[in-house]
C-alpha positions as CSV (number, residue, x, y, z in Angstrom):
1,M,0.0,0.0,0.0
2,A,1.3,3.4,-0.8
3,D,1.7,6.3,1.6
4,S,0.0,8.9,-0.6
5,D,-3.7,8.6,-1.7
6,N,-3.7,10.5,-4.9
7,V,-5.0,9.2,-8.2
8,L,-1.5,8.6,-9.7
9,T,-0.5,6.5,-6.7
10,K,-3.7,4.5,-7.0
11,L,-3.1,3.9,-10.7
12,H,0.4,2.8,-10.0
13,D,-0.9,0.3,-7.3
14,L,-3.5,-0.9,-9.8
15,L,-0.9,-1.6,-12.5
16,V,1.4,-3.3,-10.0
17,Y,-1.4,-5.7,-9.0
18,L,-2.8,-6.1,-12.5
19,V,0.2,-6.8,-14.7
20,P,1.1,-10.1,-13.1
21,Q,-2.5,-11.1,-13.4
22,L,-2.5,-10.3,-17.1
23,N,0.6,-12.5,-17.6
24,R,-1.5,-15.5,-16.5
25,F,-3.8,-15.1,-19.4
26,P,-3.7,-17.9,-22.0
27,R,-1.0,-17.3,-24.6
28,D,-3.5,-16.4,-27.4
29,Q,-5.1,-13.7,-25.3
30,K,-2.1,-12.5,-23.3
31,F,-1.0,-10.5,-26.3
32,V,-4.4,-9.4,-27.4
33,L,-6.8,-8.7,-24.5
34,G,-4.2,-8.6,-21.8
35,D,-2.0,-6.2,-23.8
36,R,-5.1,-4.1,-24.6
37,I,-6.0,-3.8,-20.9
38,E,-2.5,-2.9,-19.9
39,T,-2.1,-0.3,-22.7
40,K,-5.4,1.4,-21.8
41,L,-4.4,1.7,-18.1
42,L,-1.1,3.1,-19.1
43,D,-2.9,5.6,-21.3
44,V,-5.1,6.5,-18.4
45,Q,-2.0,7.0,-16.2
46,E,-0.4,9.2,-19.0
47,S,-3.6,11.3,-19.2
48,C,-3.6,11.8,-15.5
49,L,0.0,12.8,-15.5
50,R,-0.7,15.3,-18.3
51,A,-3.6,16.7,-16.3
52,Y,-1.4,16.9,-13.1
53,Y,1.4,18.8,-14.8
54,G,-0.5,20.7,-17.5
55,R,-2.5,23.9,-17.4
56,D,-5.6,22.7,-19.2
57,K,-6.6,19.7,-17.1
58,R,-10.2,19.1,-18.2
59,P,-9.5,17.5,-21.7
60,H,-6.9,15.2,-20.2
61,L,-9.2,14.2,-17.4
62,I,-12.1,13.5,-19.8
63,E,-9.7,11.4,-21.9
64,A,-8.6,9.5,-18.7
65,N,-12.2,8.9,-17.7
66,M,-13.1,7.5,-21.1
67,G,-10.0,5.3,-21.1
68,L,-10.9,4.0,-17.7
69,E,-14.4,3.2,-18.9
70,V,-13.0,1.2,-21.9
71,T,-10.7,-0.6,-19.4
72,R,-13.7,-1.5,-17.2
73,H,-15.4,-3.2,-20.2
74,L,-12.3,-5.1,-21.2
75,I,-11.8,-6.3,-17.6
76,R,-15.5,-7.4,-17.6
77,L,-14.9,-9.3,-20.8
78,A,-11.8,-11.0,-19.4
79,H,-13.8,-12.1,-16.4
80,A,-16.6,-13.4,-18.6
81,L,-14.1,-15.4,-20.5
82,R,-12.8,-16.7,-17.1
83,Y,-9.3,-15.3,-17.4
84,F,-9.8,-13.7,-14.0
85,S,-10.9,-15.5,-10.9
86,H,-13.9,-14.1,-9.0
87,H,-11.5,-12.9,-6.3
88,T,-9.1,-11.2,-8.7
89,Y,-12.0,-9.6,-10.6
90,G,-13.4,-8.3,-7.4
91,V,-10.1,-6.7,-6.3
92,V,-9.4,-5.2,-9.8
93,S,-12.9,-3.9,-10.0
94,E,-12.7,-2.2,-6.6
95,K,-9.3,-0.6,-7.5
96,V,-10.6,0.6,-10.9
97,D,-13.8,2.0,-9.3
98,E,-11.7,3.9,-6.7
99,V,-9.5,5.4,-9.5
100,G,-12.7,6.3,-11.4
101,R,-14.2,8.1,-8.4
102,M,-11.0,10.0,-7.9
103,I,-10.8,11.0,-11.6
104,G,-14.5,12.0,-11.5
105,G,-14.0,14.1,-8.4
106,W,-10.9,15.8,-9.9
107,L,-12.9,16.5,-13.1
108,K,-15.7,17.9,-11.0
109,S,-13.4,20.2,-9.1
110,V,-11.8,21.4,-12.3
111,S,-15.0,22.0,-14.1
112,G,-17.0,23.3,-11.2
113,T,-19.9,21.1,-12.3
114,A,-20.8,17.4,-12.5
115,A,-18.4,15.2,-14.5
116,T,-19.8,15.4,-18.0
117,T,-18.6,14.9,-21.5
118,S,-19.7,17.0,-24.5
119,N,-21.7,15.6,-27.4
120,H,-20.9,16.3,-31.0
121,E,-22.4,19.8,-30.9
122,G,-20.3,20.9,-28.0
123,Q,-23.2,20.8,-25.6
124,P,-22.6,19.1,-22.2
125,A,-24.2,15.7,-22.0
126,A,-24.8,13.8,-18.8
127,R,-22.8,10.6,-18.4
128,Q,-24.4,7.4,-17.2
129,R,-22.4,4.3,-16.7
130,P,-24.1,1.1,-18.1
131,G,-25.3,-1.2,-15.4
132,L,-26.1,1.5,-12.9
133,R,-29.7,2.2,-13.6
134,Q,-32.1,4.0,-11.3
135,S,-35.2,1.9,-10.7
136,P,-38.4,3.9,-11.5
137,V,-41.0,4.3,-8.8
138,A,-43.6,1.6,-9.2
139,S,-46.5,4.0,-9.3
140,E,-45.1,6.2,-12.0
141,P,-44.9,5.2,-15.7
142,R,-41.6,5.6,-17.5
143,A,-41.2,8.6,-19.7
144,G,-43.1,8.3,-23.0
145,Q,-45.2,5.4,-21.8
146,P,-49.0,5.8,-21.3
147,K,-50.3,5.4,-17.8
148,A,-52.1,2.1,-17.2
149,P,-55.8,2.4,-17.0
150,E,-57.4,2.3,-13.6
151,D,-59.6,-0.7,-14.6
152,W,-56.7,-2.8,-15.8
153,R,-58.1,-5.8,-13.9
154,S,-61.4,-5.7,-15.8
155,P,-62.1,-8.6,-18.1
156,R,-61.0,-8.2,-21.8
157,P,-63.7,-7.9,-24.5
158,G,-65.1,-11.3,-25.4
159,G,-63.6,-12.7,-22.2
160,P,-65.4,-15.0,-19.7
161,L,-67.9,-12.5,-18.5
162,E,-69.0,-11.3,-22.0
163,S,-69.0,-14.5,-24.0
164,G,-72.1,-16.1,-22.5
165,V,-70.2,-19.4,-21.9
166,P,-69.8,-20.4,-18.3
167,A,-66.2,-19.8,-17.1
168,E,-65.7,-23.4,-16.1
169,T,-66.3,-24.7,-19.6
170,Q,-64.0,-22.1,-21.3
171,H,-60.4,-22.7,-22.4
172,P,-58.1,-21.2,-19.8
173,L,-56.0,-19.3,-22.3
174,H,-58.4,-18.3,-25.1
175,G,-61.7,-17.8,-23.2
176,Q,-63.5,-19.9,-25.8
177,A,-65.7,-22.9,-25.2
178,A,-63.6,-26.0,-24.7
179,A,-64.1,-28.8,-27.3
180,A,-65.9,-31.7,-25.6
């Protein structure tokens, strides 16, 4: 464990832990997926160093944030392919999340607003990480969806109450009289 708790030290600790794990990948993936993960993390570290020593920090931090997001997906893929054990994946994910929170906080302090990226028109666009969805309130419909009618439990047209056939003789799925 390092003495300092800045993002550069955390990235260094992550790389020190991760590189030996990547060397355990199968030979055919060590130089493809493993190298890609390592390169992306080194790019994130370089972007953070450029932000640390440069005057215009925001573009470098946005680049670091995007590189870390790509790294997250590559690590998730490596785990799905069973190149990481559950324990290793948990440790790596925790370290990557910690670095991400630190970069996001740094970006927020530099920008003065929430950590956002800009869309193709130069307008700020909110960033949402896949997999972290807010669950809607059960009583409220989602945006763009009609509200369910109050009588949603009422029988459908032509159902058991309107067909004139006793319910016990109707087919359970179609509501029509069962063939005898």
